[in-house]
N, C-alpha and C positions, 0 to 999 in steps of 0.2 A: 504493500500499499503506500502512496506516495505522502511524504511528510508533509502536513499543513503548513504552509508557506508564512512564516510570521516576519519577515523581513524584505524591504525592496531590494530591488538588482543595484540601484543608484541611490546614494543617500548623501546628504552633507555631512562634511566633517565633525566629529564630535559627538555623533550620535550612534549608538551599538545597541541599543536595548531592544528587545524584539517588541513587534508590535501587538498590542492587545485587540482582543473583539470585543465589541462594544455595542450594547443596544443604542439607537440612533436618540432615543429619549434620555439618555444620560449625557448628550453633548448637546442638546438644543433647548431651548426655550420658547414655549408656545407664545403667541401675542395676539390675543384674542380681542381686539378693540374696535367696536363697531361704530360707526359713526353716521349721521345722515349726510349726503352729499350737499356740496355748495361751499363748503369750506376750503377742499384742497382740490387739485387736479386728479380728475379719473383717468386711470392708467389701465392698459390691458397687457396680461401677461401670454407672450406667446413663445415658439420655439425659437424665433428670431431675437427675441429679448423683450424687455419691458419698456412699452412704448405710451406715452401719453395719446389718450384716444383723438384730442384735437389733432395730433400728428399722424397717427396711424390711419385715421379714417378720412384725411385730409380735410380737417374742419370737424366740428363737433359732431358727434355720432348722432344720425338723425334717431329721434325718439327716445333717447336717453332721458330716463327720469331721474334728476339729482335729486328728488325728495325721498328717494329710495335710500335703504340702509347700506351701507358698504364697510369693507375691510380696511383699517387704516395701516398703510406700510410706512411704518418710518425710515428715515435715511438708514442705509446700509443694511435693511433688514431684507428678508428674502420670502418671496411668494412663489406660485406657479397655478397654471389652470388645473383643477382637481379633475377634468376629464381629457379622456383620450379615446381616439377610435382605433388606435392601434397598440396602445399599452404603453407608449413612449410619451414619457413627462420630461418637460426642460423647467429646471428652476434659475428663477432669476433675483438679482440683489438691485434694490432700488440705489442708483448712483445718481439719481437727480438731487439737486441743493434744496428739495422740500420733500415732506412727506406726500405721498399720495394715496389715493382710493383705488380700491379693486373690488370685484364681486365678494359679497360677504361669503360666497361659496368657496374662495380660494384660501386655504391655509396661508399663513404668516407666522414666521418663527426668525429667530435668530440663536447664535452660537452662546454657550455658556462660559464659564471659567477654564472649562477641561476642552475646549475646542476653538478652532478656527473657521471663520465663516468661509474663507476663499477656499481651504480645504474640504471643506463639507461640500460645497458647490462643485469642485471639480470633481469629487468622488460621484456625487449623485448624477451628473451630468454626461460623465464619460466612463463611468466604470461599468463594465461587462456584467460585473456581479450584481449591481444594482439593476441594469436592464433585465437581468434573469427575474429579479425580484417583481419588480412592476409587472410583466409579462404574466405571472404567477397569479396577479390578482384578477385576472380575467376568468372569471367563474360563470358566464353566461351573459346573453345579452350582448349588444352591439356597441357600447361604451364600457369604457373601464373608469372607474371612480376611486382616487386615491386621497382619502381624508387622511388628517394627521394622526387621527388616533391608529390608523394603518401603518402609517409613515414611521412613527415613532417605535414600530415594534422590529424594523429594519436592523439588523446586523452588520456591522462591517469591522475592520481592523484599522487601529489607528494608533499612531504614536506618541509622544508627549506634546503637550500643547506648544511649546517652544519649535518642535521640529514641523509640526503643522503649518506655523506662521511662516516658516522659511519655505516650506512647499507651497502655500498658497501664493505667498508673494514671488516666488520665482514664476508661477503659471500666469499670475496676474501681469507681470512684465510681458511676458511672450504674447498675452493676448492683447496688451496696448500696443506693443510692436506691430501685431497682425492688423491691428484696426488702422494704425498710423499709415501703414503700407497700402491697405485697402482704400483708405479715404484719398491718398496721393495718387493712386489707380482711378478713381471717380473722378477726381478734380482735372486730370490730364485726359480723360477720355472724354470730358464734359468740354476742355479748351479744344481739343480738336474738334469735336462737332461744330462748335462756334465757329471755328476758323476754316472748317469746310464750307461754312455757308457764307462767310465774309470775304473769304479769300479766292472765290469763284463769281464771276457774274450770274445773276440770276433774275429772273423775271424778264427777260428779252434784252437785259443790258450788255453793253459790251466792254464794260470795265467794273471790277470787282469793288467791294466797299473798302476794303483795305489792300493794299499792295505795298511792295517794297519802294524805297525812293529810288527816284531816277528812271522810272518807268511812267510812262504817259501814253503810249500809243494804245488804240483800242485793240481788244480780243476777236479773233475771227474764230467762226464755227465750222469744223471740218468733218470730213467722213474719216474715219480711223484707216480705211483701206486706201486713201487718197497720199496719207503721209507715212504709212509704214507699210510694210509687208506682211500679213498674217499667215502663218502655216498652219496645218495639220500634219498629223506623222500618221504612220502606217499601224495598223493593229497588231498587236504581238501575241501571239498565241501562249497560252500558260505552259504549253509543253516546252517553250524557249525560256521560260524564268529559271533561273539557277540561284545556287546559294550565295555566289560570290560574283563580283564582277562590276559592270556600269550600272549606276541607281536608274531604276526603272520607276519613275513617279505615276500615281494614279491621281484621279480629281481629290480623291480624299486626303491625300498628301498636300495639295495644294492647300486645302481649306483648313487644315492642320498645321500648315506652316511646318511641315515635317520634310525635309529633305535627307533623313536619315533612315529610312525604314527598313523591309526586310526583302524587297522583290530588286532582282537583277537580271539583267541580261548579259551574255558572254562578249567578251570584246570584238570576237570573230562576227557576232551577229549585229552588234553596234556598228562597226565599220560597214558593214553591208547597208543598213540602214540609213546611215551617214551619207552613203554614197546614192542613195535612192530617195531619200526625203529632206536631207539636213537636220540639224540637231539645235537646239537652243545654245546660245552663246552667252558670255558675260554681257550684262547689260539688257538683255531680252526680258519680256514681263511674259510669264507662264500665266495663262487665264484658266479658269475652270469652267469647261462650256459643257458639262453633264454633272448631274447631282445638284449641288449648292452652285447654281451659276453667279457669275460674276464675282468671285475671289481671286486676288491676283497674287503672284509672288515675284520680286524682282531678283533675276537671277544675278549674284554679286560675286561670283569666282569663276575660274576657268575651269573647275571640276566637270569632268563630261558626265552626261545625264542623258535619258531618254524618257519622253512623255509619252502616255498612254492616248493613241490615235481615237478620235472620236468624243473623248473625255476631258483633253486638254488643249487648248490651242498657245501658240505662242507668237508674239508680236516682235518682230525684228527690229526693236527700236535701236540696237547696237548699230545697226546698218542705215537708218534714218538721219537725215540731216534735218529734219523738222520736229523731232520730237526727243525730249529727254525722258529715260528710262523711268527715274525716279518721279518725274512728274507725271507720266503716264500712269504709273502704277498707282498713284494717290485719286488719279482722275476716277478710276473705276469707283470710289466711294462717293463720288458725289451725286447728289439726288438726280441729274441731267442723265448719266449713263443708268444708274440703277432702275430710273424710271422707263428706259428703253430696253433694257435687258427683260423687265417682268412683263412689258408689253408683247415681246417677240418671240419669248422663250416657247418652246414647242413642245408637245408629249404629255403624257398622262400622269401618273406617280412619279417617276422619274424624267426629269425634263431633259432636253438637249438643247444645245445652242450651236449652229452650224456655222460654217466659214463665210456663207454669204450674209447673214445678218451682221456678221462680226464685221464685216467689212463697212457696214453702215452705221456702226456705232458712232455717235455724235461727241467730238471733241471741241473744247473750247480752247483756243490755242493764242497764248500771248508769244512774244518774241523768246527765243529758245533761252537766254541768259536767265530772263524771268522764269521760266519753267525752270530751269536748273536750281534757282534760289527757292522756290517755291516747293520742290520736290525734296530738297534738302531740309526744308524747314519741317515738313511733315517726317522726313526720316527720323530727325531728332527726336520729335514727338513720340512716334512709335517705339524707337528705341528706349526710351525714356518710361513708356507704358510697359513694354517688355520687361525692361530692369526690376520695376517695382512687384510684378506680376511674378516674375522668378523668386525674388524674395519673399515676397506672399506666401507661394508654394512652399518654399525650404522653412519657413517659418512654422507652416502648418503642418509638416512633415516632422521638424524637430517637436512641435507639440505633442503628436500624436505617439511618436517614439517614447517622449520622456514619460507620457501619461503611463505607457506599458510598464515602466521600469521604476517609476518613483512611487508606486503605489502597489498595495499588498492586496 
């Protein structure tokens, strides 16, 4: 029989005592203060967090009766929605700078002298042990109710309160960093959306609202096929796929920005296809013409690749004297092109965009020097967004790993 685990895999220096199994009621204090509405903001507890209803519902919730009785949640105290359709519950701490009101059915509690609120929160929200406990409460019916009298019977392993505080503070720091990068991502995405609207002409205008200094010439609208060659590739039978060699890209690879996937063709096959149809080169824009149509990827290196015929078109911006590749890449995110693609895409469940309509894609064209500046500006924005997305993903992975190693 496997020995009952009493110590985590990773812990802070100076702590060596085994963790003890405790009933939750010995670590918490129930707070049962009911008030009539009107004196404090009303909040809602969800799996995404604790939100003021005025913000959660984009204005005061229609039909809310503030004369009803609510549970008061002081600053720092914890509450949760007591009903669940799938036996999953999420616990939220009041981090507003004011007490809030929640449904009188929602339990409210705080930690006592033997526990740390953050430690309890991370255990309840992320521990597989508690997930099993909450799923066991479904004894029939479509909804599970988890009242405080049931919650306090839950048993968990806990260290000393000093160790709890260090663990809680550690994960709180990670959460704050995750929130920081999430907000930076959202802000950058918002900036990008705004600049896409302002740095490209709209509503029939031939000049944008915002442009780089030194440029005053009006923009022209041209068809993509008139300013750059658009190429399709030969289809490659899956019998020609090999375990290593020249990277073979599918439409999904372009959509996922994944140029390091697992499909390849041999160098011999690549050379044959290269002579037959040509291949994408550095500076060309790869265009997903099947599946999620309209997503592009600017080829930035000389590494040889081949693309899936009928699912990816590539635009020879590297050979064009009229279009800059980085500018063309961002053009596909503008409303003008997105609207055109949506209108002319054909097919049923899986749509395809062929060579003929691709040649008629409308392009708003400033001077090439201005194109380059615009393209580089959005490349910088995309790189910043990607940087924060990667940091965000790394922090989430660290959090997941440490949750498994710092709790018993």
